Backbone and ligand atoms as CSV (ligand in chain L), in Angstrom:
chain,resi,resn,atom,element,x,y,z
A,1,MET,N,N,-1.270,35.192,-42.861
A,1,MET,CA,C,-1.495,36.348,-41.978
A,1,MET,C,C,-2.712,36.084,-41.094
A,2,GLY,N,N,-3.777,35.602,-41.735
A,2,GLY,CA,C,-4.989,35.317,-40.962
A,2,GLY,C,C,-4.733,34.242,-39.925
A,3,ALA,N,N,-4.037,33.177,-40.356
A,3,ALA,CA,C,-3.767,32.078,-39.421
A,3,ALA,C,C,-2.903,32.568,-38.271
A,4,PHE,N,N,-1.935,33.400,-38.583
A,4,PHE,CA,C,-1.027,33.881,-37.541
A,4,PHE,C,C,-1.791,34.674,-36.481
A,5,SER,N,N,-2.654,35.541,-36.918
A,5,SER,CA,C,-3.340,36.352,-35.912
A,5,SER,C,C,-4.304,35.501,-35.098
A,6,ARG,N,N,-4.823,34.430,-35.732
A,6,ARG,CA,C,-5.720,33.566,-34.968
A,6,ARG,C,C,-4.935,32.844,-33.855
A,7,ILE,N,N,-3.731,32.369,-34.185
A,7,ILE,CA,C,-2.908,31.703,-33.176
A,7,ILE,C,C,-2.529,32.683,-32.067
A,8,SER,N,N,-2.159,33.868,-32.458
A,8,SER,CA,C,-1.787,34.861,-31.448
A,8,SER,C,C,-2.947,35.143,-30.510
A,9,ALA,N,N,-4.121,35.215,-31.088
A,9,ALA,CA,C,-5.288,35.499,-30.249
A,9,ALA,C,C,-5.520,34.349,-29.277
A,10,ALA,N,N,-5.346,33.108,-29.767
A,10,ALA,CA,C,-5.545,31.951,-28.893
A,10,ALA,C,C,-4.526,31.964,-27.772
A,11,CYS,N,N,-3.291,32.324,-28.101
A,11,CYS,CA,C,-2.249,32.377,-27.082
A,11,CYS,C,C,-2.552,33.454,-26.052
A,12,ALA,N,N,-2.994,34.588,-26.525
A,12,ALA,CA,C,-3.293,35.678,-25.608
A,12,ALA,C,C,-4.399,35.257,-24.652
A,13,LEU,N,N,-5.372,34.524,-25.197
A,13,LEU,CA,C,-6.486,34.068,-24.369
A,13,LEU,C,C,-5.979,33.081,-23.323
A,14,LEU,N,N,-5.133,32.134,-23.748
A,14,LEU,CA,C,-4.564,31.163,-22.816
A,14,LEU,C,C,-3.767,31.870,-21.733
A,15,ALA,N,N,-2.939,32.815,-22.172
A,15,ALA,CA,C,-2.064,33.499,-21.229
A,15,ALA,C,C,-2.875,34.236,-20.179
A,16,SER,N,N,-4.037,34.717,-20.574
A,16,SER,CA,C,-4.809,35.469,-19.605
A,16,SER,C,C,-5.499,34.537,-18.616
A,17,THR,N,N,-5.783,33.301,-19.040
A,17,THR,CA,C,-6.494,32.418,-18.116
A,17,THR,C,C,-5.533,31.511,-17.361
A,18,LEU,N,N,-4.415,31.148,-17.952
A,18,LEU,CA,C,-3.449,30.301,-17.257
A,18,LEU,C,C,-2.297,31.184,-16.790
A,19,LEU,N,N,-1.094,30.656,-16.903
A,19,LEU,CA,C,0.054,31.478,-16.554
A,19,LEU,C,C,0.601,32.127,-17.816
A,20,LEU,N,N,1.387,33.147,-17.670
A,20,LEU,CA,C,1.970,33.805,-18.832
A,20,LEU,C,C,2.861,32.848,-19.611
A,21,ALA,N,N,3.442,31.868,-18.922
A,21,ALA,CA,C,4.371,30.955,-19.578
A,21,ALA,C,C,3.660,29.850,-20.343
A,22,ALA,N,N,2.338,29.800,-20.269
A,22,ALA,CA,C,1.607,28.633,-20.771
A,22,ALA,C,C,1.933,28.321,-22.228
A,23,CYS,N,N,2.037,29.314,-23.071
A,23,CYS,CA,C,2.250,29.047,-24.483
A,23,CYS,C,C,3.689,28.616,-24.759
A,24,ALA,N,N,4.613,29.161,-24.027
A,24,ALA,CA,C,6.016,28.905,-24.326
A,24,ALA,C,C,6.487,27.578,-23.748
A,25,ASP,N,N,5.978,27.183,-22.629
A,25,ASP,CA,C,6.614,26.101,-21.889
A,25,ASP,C,C,5.564,25.259,-21.160
A,26,PRO,N,N,4.893,24.354,-21.889
A,26,PRO,CA,C,3.881,23.530,-21.214
A,26,PRO,C,C,4.547,22.613,-20.200
A,27,PRO,N,N,3.902,22.330,-19.078
A,27,PRO,CA,C,4.518,21.481,-18.063
A,27,PRO,C,C,4.764,20.081,-18.617
A,28,PRO,N,N,5.905,19.488,-18.271
A,28,PRO,CA,C,6.236,18.169,-18.805
A,28,PRO,C,C,5.510,17.054,-18.059
A,29,LEU,N,N,5.545,15.875,-18.660
A,29,LEU,CA,C,5.106,14.660,-17.995
A,29,LEU,C,C,6.094,14.336,-16.876
A,30,TYR,N,N,5.606,14.117,-15.663
A,30,TYR,CA,C,6.524,13.692,-14.605
A,30,TYR,C,C,5.812,12.861,-13.541
A,31,VAL,N,N,6.616,12.263,-12.671
A,31,VAL,CA,C,6.132,11.376,-11.612
A,31,VAL,C,C,6.669,11.887,-10.289
A,32,ASP,N,N,5.867,11.841,-9.231
A,32,ASP,CA,C,6.409,12.144,-7.898
A,32,ASP,C,C,5.619,11.376,-6.833
A,33,GLN,N,N,5.912,11.677,-5.567
A,33,GLN,CA,C,5.231,11.080,-4.408
A,33,GLN,C,C,5.194,9.549,-4.473
A,34,ALA,N,N,6.334,8.954,-4.810
A,34,ALA,CA,C,6.383,7.496,-4.932
A,34,ALA,C,C,6.815,6.863,-3.612
A,35,TRP,N,N,6.104,5.826,-3.199
A,35,TRP,CA,C,6.488,5.099,-1.992
A,35,TRP,C,C,5.979,3.670,-2.088
A,36,VAL,N,N,6.624,2.822,-1.324
A,36,VAL,CA,C,6.309,1.395,-1.315
A,36,VAL,C,C,6.031,0.978,0.119
A,37,ARG,N,N,4.929,0.248,0.312
A,37,ARG,CA,C,4.675,-0.326,1.628
A,37,ARG,C,C,5.212,-1.743,1.612
A,38,LEU,N,N,6.284,-1.933,2.365
A,38,LEU,CA,C,6.977,-3.217,2.346
A,38,LEU,C,C,6.115,-4.301,2.986
A,39,SER,N,N,5.958,-5.395,2.288
A,39,SER,CA,C,5.203,-6.532,2.818
A,39,SER,C,C,5.925,-7.119,4.028
A,40,ALA,N,N,5.155,-7.537,5.037
A,40,ALA,CA,C,5.755,-8.150,6.225
A,40,ALA,C,C,6.398,-9.492,5.874
A,41,ASN,N,N,5.862,-10.132,4.845
A,41,ASN,CA,C,6.362,-11.442,4.416
A,41,ASN,C,C,7.130,-11.273,3.107
A,42,PRO,N,N,8.427,-11.570,3.116
A,42,PRO,CA,C,9.222,-11.357,1.894
A,42,PRO,C,C,8.756,-12.209,0.712
A,43,ASP,N,N,7.959,-13.257,0.986
A,43,ASP,CA,C,7.465,-14.090,-0.109
A,43,ASP,C,C,6.241,-13.491,-0.798
A,44,SER,N,N,5.601,-12.519,-0.155
A,44,SER,CA,C,4.443,-11.922,-0.805
A,44,SER,C,C,4.809,-10.525,-1.292
A,45,PRO,N,N,4.165,-10.061,-2.355
A,45,PRO,CA,C,4.580,-8.795,-2.967
A,45,PRO,C,C,4.246,-7.585,-2.101
A,46,SER,N,N,4.984,-6.505,-2.328
A,46,SER,CA,C,4.732,-5.234,-1.660
A,46,SER,C,C,3.956,-4.329,-2.605
A,47,ALA,N,N,3.180,-3.417,-2.053
A,47,ALA,CA,C,2.389,-2.497,-2.872
A,47,ALA,C,C,3.117,-1.157,-2.993
A,48,GLY,N,N,3.038,-0.557,-4.178
A,48,GLY,CA,C,3.680,0.732,-4.402
A,48,GLY,C,C,2.704,1.747,-4.958
A,49,TYR,N,N,2.946,3.014,-4.613
A,49,TYR,CA,C,2.035,4.091,-4.981
A,49,TYR,C,C,2.837,5.294,-5.478
A,50,PHE,N,N,2.208,6.116,-6.313
A,50,PHE,CA,C,2.885,7.295,-6.863
A,50,PHE,C,C,1.846,8.139,-7.571
A,51,VAL,N,N,2.277,9.309,-8.044
A,51,VAL,CA,C,1.373,10.214,-8.762
A,51,VAL,C,C,2.018,10.555,-10.102
A,52,VAL,N,N,1.252,10.409,-11.184
A,52,VAL,CA,C,1.724,10.789,-12.512
A,52,VAL,C,C,1.054,12.102,-12.901
A,53,HIS,N,N,1.875,13.051,-13.345
A,53,HIS,CA,C,1.368,14.349,-13.798
A,53,HIS,C,C,1.452,14.386,-15.316
A,54,GLY,N,N,0.316,14.483,-15.981
A,54,GLY,CA,C,0.264,14.454,-17.440
A,54,GLY,C,C,0.992,15.646,-18.048
A,55,GLY,N,N,1.597,15.426,-19.205
A,55,GLY,CA,C,2.307,16.474,-19.927
A,55,GLY,C,C,1.410,17.137,-20.958
A,56,PRO,N,N,2.013,17.712,-21.999
A,56,PRO,CA,C,1.240,18.449,-23.001
A,56,PRO,C,C,0.359,17.547,-23.858
A,57,ALA,N,N,0.650,16.260,-23.950
A,57,ALA,CA,C,-0.146,15.353,-24.785
A,57,ALA,C,C,-0.564,14.137,-23.963
A,58,PRO,N,N,-1.715,13.552,-24.286
A,58,PRO,CA,C,-2.120,12.336,-23.570
A,58,PRO,C,C,-1.171,11.187,-23.877
A,59,VAL,N,N,-0.869,10.376,-22.858
A,59,VAL,CA,C,-0.019,9.200,-23.026
A,59,VAL,C,C,-0.640,8.076,-22.204
A,60,ALA,N,N,-0.019,6.912,-22.270
A,60,ALA,CA,C,-0.418,5.822,-21.378
A,60,ALA,C,C,0.821,5.333,-20.645
A,61,LEU,N,N,0.653,5.022,-19.375
A,61,LEU,CA,C,1.718,4.344,-18.623
A,61,LEU,C,C,1.645,2.864,-18.978
A,62,ARG,N,N,2.733,2.345,-19.519
A,62,ARG,CA,C,2.718,0.957,-20.012
A,62,ARG,C,C,3.332,-0.022,-19.026
A,63,GLY,N,N,4.027,0.489,-18.049
A,63,GLY,CA,C,4.616,-0.428,-17.086
A,63,GLY,C,C,5.628,0.284,-16.209
A,64,VAL,N,N,6.035,-0.409,-15.150
A,64,VAL,CA,C,7.040,0.106,-14.223
A,64,VAL,C,C,8.076,-0.990,-14.044
A,65,MET,N,N,9.346,-0.603,-14.089
A,65,MET,CA,C,10.428,-1.581,-13.964
A,65,MET,C,C,11.394,-1.145,-12.870
A,66,SER,N,N,12.149,-2.108,-12.375
A,66,SER,CA,C,13.234,-1.790,-11.450
A,66,SER,C,C,14.259,-2.892,-11.500
A,67,ASP,N,N,15.512,-2.508,-11.412
A,67,ASP,CA,C,16.572,-3.505,-11.291
A,67,ASP,C,C,16.555,-4.153,-9.916
A,68,TYR,N,N,15.783,-3.592,-8.985
A,68,TYR,CA,C,15.813,-4.034,-7.596
A,68,TYR,C,C,14.565,-4.816,-7.198
A,69,ALA,N,N,13.810,-5.292,-8.186
A,69,ALA,CA,C,12.686,-6.182,-7.896
A,69,ALA,C,C,12.659,-7.253,-8.975
A,70,GLN,N,N,12.197,-8.438,-8.581
A,70,GLN,CA,C,12.140,-9.530,-9.557
A,70,GLN,C,C,11.157,-9.189,-10.675
A,71,ARG,N,N,9.993,-8.636,-10.313
A,71,ARG,CA,C,9.075,-8.137,-11.331
A,71,ARG,C,C,8.094,-7.182,-10.689
A,72,ILE,N,N,7.473,-6.343,-11.523
A,72,ILE,CA,C,6.509,-5.360,-11.036
A,72,ILE,C,C,5.273,-5.438,-11.921
A,73,GLU,N,N,4.108,-5.502,-11.284
A,73,GLU,CA,C,2.834,-5.510,-12.020
A,73,GLU,C,C,2.031,-4.268,-11.662
A,74,MET,N,N,1.237,-3.794,-12.625
A,74,MET,CA,C,0.274,-2.722,-12.335
A,74,MET,C,C,-1.070,-3.383,-12.038
A,75,HIS,N,N,-1.706,-2.942,-10.965
A,75,HIS,CA,C,-2.991,-3.509,-10.550
A,75,HIS,C,C,-4.006,-2.405,-10.321
A,76,GLU,N,N,-5.251,-2.824,-10.336
A,76,GLU,CA,C,-6.335,-1.918,-9.957
A,76,GLU,C,C,-7.197,-2.636,-8.926
A,77,SER,N,N,-7.429,-1.979,-7.789
A,77,SER,CA,C,-8.306,-2.552,-6.761
A,77,SER,C,C,-9.727,-2.096,-7.004
A,78,MET,N,N,-10.675,-2.955,-6.692
A,78,MET,CA,C,-12.073,-2.563,-6.801
A,78,MET,C,C,-12.914,-3.389,-5.843
A,79,ALA,N,N,-14.044,-2.811,-5.451
A,79,ALA,CA,C,-14.963,-3.541,-4.583
A,79,ALA,C,C,-15.848,-4.419,-5.463
A,80,MET,N,N,-15.967,-5.691,-5.099
A,80,MET,CA,C,-16.780,-6.612,-5.881
A,80,MET,C,C,-17.549,-7.480,-4.907
A,81,GLY,N,N,-18.874,-7.341,-4.903
A,81,GLY,CA,C,-19.682,-8.132,-3.981
A,81,GLY,C,C,-19.276,-7.916,-2.536
A,82,GLY,N,N,-18.921,-6.671,-2.197
A,82,GLY,CA,C,-18.586,-6.349,-0.825
A,82,GLY,C,C,-17.162,-6.702,-0.433
A,83,MET,N,N,-16.406,-7.280,-1.369
A,83,MET,CA,C,-15.019,-7.597,-1.058
A,83,MET,C,C,-14.098,-6.823,-1.988
A,84,MET,N,N,-12.922,-6.478,-1.472
A,84,MET,CA,C,-11.940,-5.817,-2.322
A,84,MET,C,C,-11.173,-6.878,-3.115
A,85,THR,N,N,-11.147,-6.700,-4.410
A,85,THR,CA,C,-10.326,-7.578,-5.240
A,85,THR,C,C,-9.420,-6.699,-6.081
A,86,MET,N,N,-8.461,-7.308,-6.740
A,86,MET,CA,C,-7.640,-6.513,-7.650
A,86,MET,C,C,-7.325,-7.320,-8.896
A,87,LYS,N,N,-7.125,-6.599,-9.982
A,87,LYS,CA,C,-6.790,-7.287,-11.232
A,87,LYS,C,C,-5.636,-6.553,-11.905
A,88,PRO,N,N,-4.806,-7.289,-12.646
A,88,PRO,CA,C,-3.702,-6.646,-13.363
A,88,PRO,C,C,-4.225,-5.774,-14.498
A,89,VAL,N,N,-3.565,-4.667,-14.733
A,89,VAL,CA,C,-3.876,-3.826,-15.897
A,89,VAL,C,C,-2.587,-3.644,-16.694
A,90,ASP,N,N,-2.705,-3.606,-18.031
A,90,ASP,CA,C,-1.469,-3.507,-18.817
A,90,ASP,C,C,-1.178,-2.088,-19.268
A,91,LYS,N,N,-2.148,-1.168,-19.080
A,91,LYS,CA,C,-1.828,0.240,-19.321
A,91,LYS,C,C,-2.801,1.121,-18.565
A,92,VAL,N,N,-2.336,2.324,-18.255
A,92,VAL,CA,C,-3.176,3.308,-17.567
A,92,VAL,C,C,-3.070,4.619,-18.332
A,93,ASP,N,N,-4.208,5.136,-18.772
A,93,ASP,CA,C,-4.198,6.385,-19.536
A,93,ASP,C,C,-3.871,7.568,-18.641
A,94,ILE,N,N,-2.989,8.438,-19.157
A,94,ILE,CA,C,-2.625,9.673,-18.451
A,94,ILE,C,C,-3.043,10.834,-19.346
A,95,PRO,N,N,-4.195,11.451,-19.086
A,95,PRO,CA,C,-4.641,12.556,-19.941
A,95,PRO,C,C,-3.688,13.744,-19.842
A,96,ALA,N,N,-3.657,14.544,-20.893
A,96,ALA,CA,C,-2.789,15.732,-20.902
A,96,ALA,C,C,-3.129,16.639,-19.720
A,97,SER,N,N,-2.088,17.126,-19.068
A,97,SER,CA,C,-2.216,18.129,-18.003
A,97,SER,C,C,-3.085,17.681,-16.832
A,98,GLN,N,N,-3.304,16.378,-16.692
A,98,GLN,CA,C,-4.083,15.916,-15.547
A,98,GLN,C,C,-3.243,15.002,-14.672
A,99,THR,N,N,-3.683,14.864,-13.435
A,99,THR,CA,C,-2.957,14.073,-12.455
A,99,THR,C,C,-3.648,12.731,-12.260
A,100,VAL,N,N,-2.884,11.646,-12.297
A,100,VAL,CA,C,-3.433,10.315,-12.039
A,100,VAL,C,C,-2.694,9.750,-10.834
A,101,ALA,N,N,-3.431,9.487,-9.771
A,101,ALA,CA,C,-2.818,9.003,-8.539
A,101,ALA,C,C,-2.958,7.495,-8.424
A,102,PHE,N,N,-1.857,6.827,-8.161
A,102,PHE,CA,C,-1.872,5.436,-7.731
A,102,PHE,C,C,-1.857,5.494,-6.216
A,103,ALA,N,N,-2.920,5.033,-5.571
A,103,ALA,CA,C,-3.078,5.252,-4.138
A,103,ALA,C,C,-3.755,4.046,-3.513
A,104,PRO,N,N,-3.582,3.866,-2.185
A,104,PRO,CA,C,-4.216,2.734,-1.510
A,104,PRO,C,C,-5.716,2.685,-1.811
A,105,GLY,N,N,-6.217,1.499,-2.155
A,105,GLY,CA,C,-7.630,1.319,-2.479
A,105,GLY,C,C,-7.942,1.480,-3.955
A,106,GLY,N,N,-6.955,1.898,-4.749
A,106,GLY,CA,C,-7.191,2.091,-6.178
A,106,GLY,C,C,-6.070,1.462,-6.987
A,107,LYS,N,N,-5.610,2.226,-7.964
A,107,LYS,CA,C,-4.499,1.699,-8.765
A,107,LYS,C,C,-3.234,1.621,-7.906
A,108,HIS,N,N,-2.426,0.598,-8.176
A,108,HIS,CA,C,-1.165,0.460,-7.453
A,108,HIS,C,C,-0.247,-0.428,-8.265
A,109,ILE,N,N,1.004,-0.497,-7.853
A,109,ILE,CA,C,1.888,-1.505,-8.424
A,109,ILE,C,C,2.187,-2.539,-7.355
A,110,MET,N,N,2.520,-3.754,-7.797
A,110,MET,CA,C,2.935,-4.797,-6.875
A,110,MET,C,C,4.348,-5.190,-7.241
A,111,LEU,N,N,5.211,-5.138,-6.242
A,111,LEU,CA,C,6.631,-5.412,-6.454
A,111,LEU,C,C,6.967,-6.756,-5.825
A,112,PHE,N,N,7.473,-7.658,-6.659
A,112,PHE,CA,C,7.793,-9.008,-6.197
A,112,PHE,C,C,9.285,-9.094,-5.887
A,113,ARG,N,N,9.589,-9.554,-4.670
A,113,ARG,CA,C,10.964,-9.820,-4.264
A,113,ARG,C,C,11.864,-8.595,-4.434
A,114,ILE,N,N,11.629,-7.611,-3.616
A,114,ILE,CA,C,12.472,-6.414,-3.612
A,114,ILE,C,C,13.853,-6.778,-3.077
A,115,ASN,N,N,14.869,-6.307,-3.752
A,115,ASN,CA,C,16.253,-6.573,-3.380
A,115,ASN,C,C,16.548,-6.033,-1.973
A,116,GLN,N,N,17.242,-6.843,-1.180
A,116,GLN,CA,C,17.497,-6.467,0.211
A,116,GLN,C,C,18.332,-5.181,0.322
A,117,ASN,N,N,19.186,-4.943,-0.654
A,117,ASN,CA,C,19.980,-3.706,-0.628
A,117,ASN,C,C,19.082,-2.475,-0.706
A,118,ALA,N,N,18.024,-2.576,-1.526
A,118,ALA,CA,C,17.093,-1.455,-1.623
A,118,ALA,C,C,16.361,-1.260,-0.301
A,119,VAL,N,N,15.978,-2.373,0.330
A,119,VAL,CA,C,15.292,-2.282,1.621
A,119,VAL,C,C,16.191,-1.591,2.641
A,120,THR,N,N,17.465,-1.984,2.661
A,120,THR,CA,C,18.410,-1.385,3.598
A,120,THR,C,C,18.577,0.109,3.337
A,121,GLN,N,N,18.616,0.460,2.046
A,121,GLN,CA,C,18.762,1.879,1.691
A,121,GLN,C,C,17.505,2.683,1.950
A,122,GLY,N,N,16.363,1.981,2.049
A,122,GLY,CA,C,15.108,2.677,2.301
A,122,GLY,C,C,14.483,3.289,1.075
A,123,LYS,N,N,14.987,2.920,-0.100
A,123,LYS,CA,C,14.372,3.439,-1.323
A,123,LYS,C,C,14.680,2.503,-2.479
A,124,ILE,N,N,13.793,2.531,-3.476
A,124,ILE,CA,C,13.982,1.672,-4.641
A,124,ILE,C,C,13.800,2.515,-5.903
A,125,PRO,N,N,14.806,2.479,-6.799
A,125,PRO,CA,C,14.681,3.252,-8.042
A,125,PRO,C,C,13.678,2.571,-8.976
A,126,LEU,N,N,12.741,3.346,-9.489
A,126,LEU,CA,C,11.728,2.834,-10.415
A,126,LEU,C,C,11.893,3.527,-11.765
A,127,THR,N,N,11.599,2.792,-12.837
A,127,THR,CA,C,11.563,3.362,-14.177
A,127,THR,C,C,10.145,3.219,-14.718
A,128,PHE,N,N,9.539,4.340,-15.083
A,128,PHE,CA,C,8.166,4.358,-15.586
A,128,PHE,C,C,8.216,4.446,-17.107
A,129,LEU,N,N,7.557,3.507,-17.779
A,129,LEU,CA,C,7.589,3.435,-19.242
A,129,LEU,C,C,6.282,3.982,-19.807
A,130,PHE,N,N,6.401,4.949,-20.715
A,130,PHE,CA,C,5.199,5.569,-21.283
A,130,PHE,C,C,5.081,5.265,-22.777
A,131,SER,N,N,3.855,5.369,-23.279
A,131,SER,CA,C,3.557,4.992,-24.662
A,131,SER,C,C,4.244,5.913,-25.672
A,132,ASN,N,N,4.640,7.099,-25.254
A,132,ASN,CA,C,5.326,8.006,-26.189
A,132,ASN,C,C,6.842,7.764,-26.205
A,133,GLY,N,N,7.304,6.741,-25.493
A,133,GLY,CA,C,8.731,6.438,-25.472
A,133,GLY,C,C,9.462,7.041,-24.294
A,134,ASP,N,N,8.801,7.909,-23.525
A,134,ASP,CA,C,9.460,8.475,-22.345
A,134,ASP,C,C,9.731,7.379,-21.321
A,135,ARG,N,N,10.909,7.453,-20.713
A,135,ARG,CA,C,11.243,6.603,-19.568
A,135,ARG,C,C,11.614,7.534,-18.445
A,136,ILE,N,N,10.807,7.542,-17.416
A,136,ILE,CA,C,11.046,8.467,-16.313
A,136,ILE,C,C,11.517,7.679,-15.106
A,137,GLN,N,N,12.625,8.132,-14.507
A,137,GLN,CA,C,13.154,7.446,-13.336
A,137,GLN,C,C,12.832,8.245,-12.090
A,138,PHE,N,N,12.402,7.537,-11.054
A,138,PHE,CA,C,12.068,8.203,-9.801
A,138,PHE,C,C,12.218,7.184,-8.677
A,139,ASP,N,N,12.814,7.613,-7.562
A,139,ASP,CA,C,13.000,6.716,-6.422
A,139,ASP,C,C,11.739,6.682,-5.561
A,140,ALA,N,N,11.318,5.479,-5.197
A,140,ALA,CA,C,10.214,5.331,-4.243
A,140,ALA,C,C,10.793,5.083,-2.861
A,141,MET,N,N,10.312,5.816,-1.871
A,141,MET,CA,C,10.714,5.577,-0.498
A,141,MET,C,C,10.065,4.280,-0.014
A,142,ILE,N,N,10.804,3.495,0.731
A,142,ILE,CA,C,10.262,2.235,1.240
A,142,ILE,C,C,9.820,2.430,2.692
A,143,GLN,N,N,8.533,2.190,2.933
A,143,GLN,CA,C,7.975,2.248,4.286
A,143,GLN,C,C,7.937,0.833,4.829
A,144,LYS,N,N,8.619,0.612,5.945
A,144,LYS,CA,C,8.602,-0.719,6.530
A,144,LYS,C,C,7.229,-0.988,7.137
A,145,THR,N,N,6.934,-2.251,7.337
A,145,THR,CA,C,5.651,-2.648,7.917
A,145,THR,C,C,5.445,-1.936,9.249
A,146,GLY,N,N,4.261,-1.368,9.411
A,146,GLY,CA,C,3.960,-0.701,10.676
A,146,GLY,C,C,4.269,0.774,10.665
A,147,GLU,N,N,5.077,1.229,9.708
A,147,GLU,CA,C,5.321,2.663,9.613
A,147,GLU,C,C,4.114,3.326,8.950
A,148,PRO,N,N,3.813,4.551,9.341
A,148,PRO,CA,C,2.654,5.210,8.738
A,148,PRO,C,C,2.933,5.584,7.283
A,149,ALA,N,N,1.864,5.695,6.507
A,149,ALA,CA,C,1.989,6.180,5.142
A,149,ALA,C,C,2.450,7.626,5.182
A,150,PRO,N,N,3.213,8.073,4.174
A,150,PRO,CA,C,3.601,9.486,4.150
A,150,PRO,C,C,2.370,10.359,4.026
A,151,ALA,N,N,2.428,11.536,4.607
A,151,ALA,CA,C,1.282,12.441,4.578
A,151,ALA,C,C,0.964,12.814,3.138
A,152,ALA,N,N,-0.304,12.796,2.799
A,152,ALA,CA,C,-0.719,13.211,1.465
A,152,ALA,C,C,-0.519,14.713,1.333
A,153,LYS,N,N,-0.356,15.156,0.084
A,153,LYS,CA,C,-0.120,16.588,-0.112
A,153,LYS,C,C,-1.372,17.403,0.181
A,154,GLU,N,N,-2.530,16.883,-0.287
A,154,GLU,CA,C,-3.772,17.578,0.024
A,154,GLU,C,C,-4.140,17.305,1.476
A,155,GLY,N,N,-4.913,18.172,2.085
A,155,GLY,CA,C,-5.384,17.949,3.441
A,155,GLY,C,C,-6.460,16.878,3.434
A,156,GLY,N,N,-7.282,16.835,4.452
A,156,GLY,CA,C,-8.389,15.916,4.448
A,156,GLY,C,C,-8.038,14.572,5.023
A,157,SER,N,N,-7.398,14.538,6.163
A,157,SER,CA,C,-7.141,13.282,6.844
A,157,SER,C,C,-8.453,12.677,7.315
A,158,GLY,N,N,-8.576,11.376,7.189
A,158,GLY,CA,C,-9.765,10.709,7.669
A,158,GLY,C,C,-9.689,10.396,9.147
A,159,HIS,N,N,-8.583,10.768,9.769
A,159,HIS,CA,C,-8.396,10.405,11.170
A,159,HIS,C,C,-8.454,11.646,12.037
A,160,ALA,N,N,-9.632,12.184,12.193
A,160,ALA,CA,C,-9.769,13.388,13.001
A,160,ALA,C,C,-9.586,13.054,14.479
A,161,GLY,N,N,-9.738,11.797,14.833
A,161,GLY,CA,C,-9.561,11.415,16.228
A,161,GLY,C,C,-10.853,11.597,17.001
A,162,ASN,N,N,-11.058,10.810,18.014
A,162,ASN,CA,C,-12.260,11.011,18.832
A,162,ASN,C,C,-11.873,11.696,20.125
A,163,ALA,N,N,-12.898,12.190,20.798
A,163,ALA,CA,C,-12.655,13.069,21.939
A,163,ALA,C,C,-11.904,12.361,23.058
A,164,SER,N,N,-12.144,11.064,23.217
A,164,SER,CA,C,-11.532,10.380,24.341
A,164,SER,C,C,-10.108,9.895,24.025
A,165,GLY,N,N,-9.752,9.895,22.756
A,165,GLY,CA,C,-8.462,9.327,22.385
A,165,GLY,C,C,-7.309,10.188,22.863
A,166,ALA,N,N,-6.261,9.524,23.308
A,166,ALA,CA,C,-5.052,10.262,23.655
A,166,ALA,C,C,-4.356,10.706,22.373
A,167,ALA,N,N,-3.610,11.745,22.451
A,167,ALA,CA,C,-2.863,12.198,21.279
A,167,ALA,C,C,-1.731,11.222,20.979
A,168,HIS,N,N,-1.598,10.844,19.726
A,168,HIS,CA,C,-0.506,9.954,19.331
A,168,HIS,C,C,0.660,10.787,18.857
L,1,CU,CU,CU,-2.286,-5.631,-6.411
């Protein structure tokens, strides 16, 4: 009886600070905003980006696979001695209920030898492997060389433009 009322009180507190559904239905682990910047040279890998939304429990992303690439590596970019370098990482922690963005200048995937059919279709199906056994499938849009990156969901463009510039 005591334990039950304590749980109820905790739920009531959560419900008042979050959404009413918080206790019944925690948001699941999912992936979105996936895209690939196609390398101009088919012999060099293309970079891919996406956002992972943490679920009710912490997990780790253990890798990304696709039937439409020869292989995919997870990398992390960092500044070292004034130069950008990158190194492979074998897992990325996804804390519960938090968002982890793979974005230009930071974490990313590198896709080696993307299948030409995927390039023609303009998208590549990816499978994200998590430490809890979840396999999440999500298509990444393929941006050809020279095409702009898709607009980020948050505002804050770094390209405010200068006064003399013509509108693009
Ligand atoms: Cu890389």
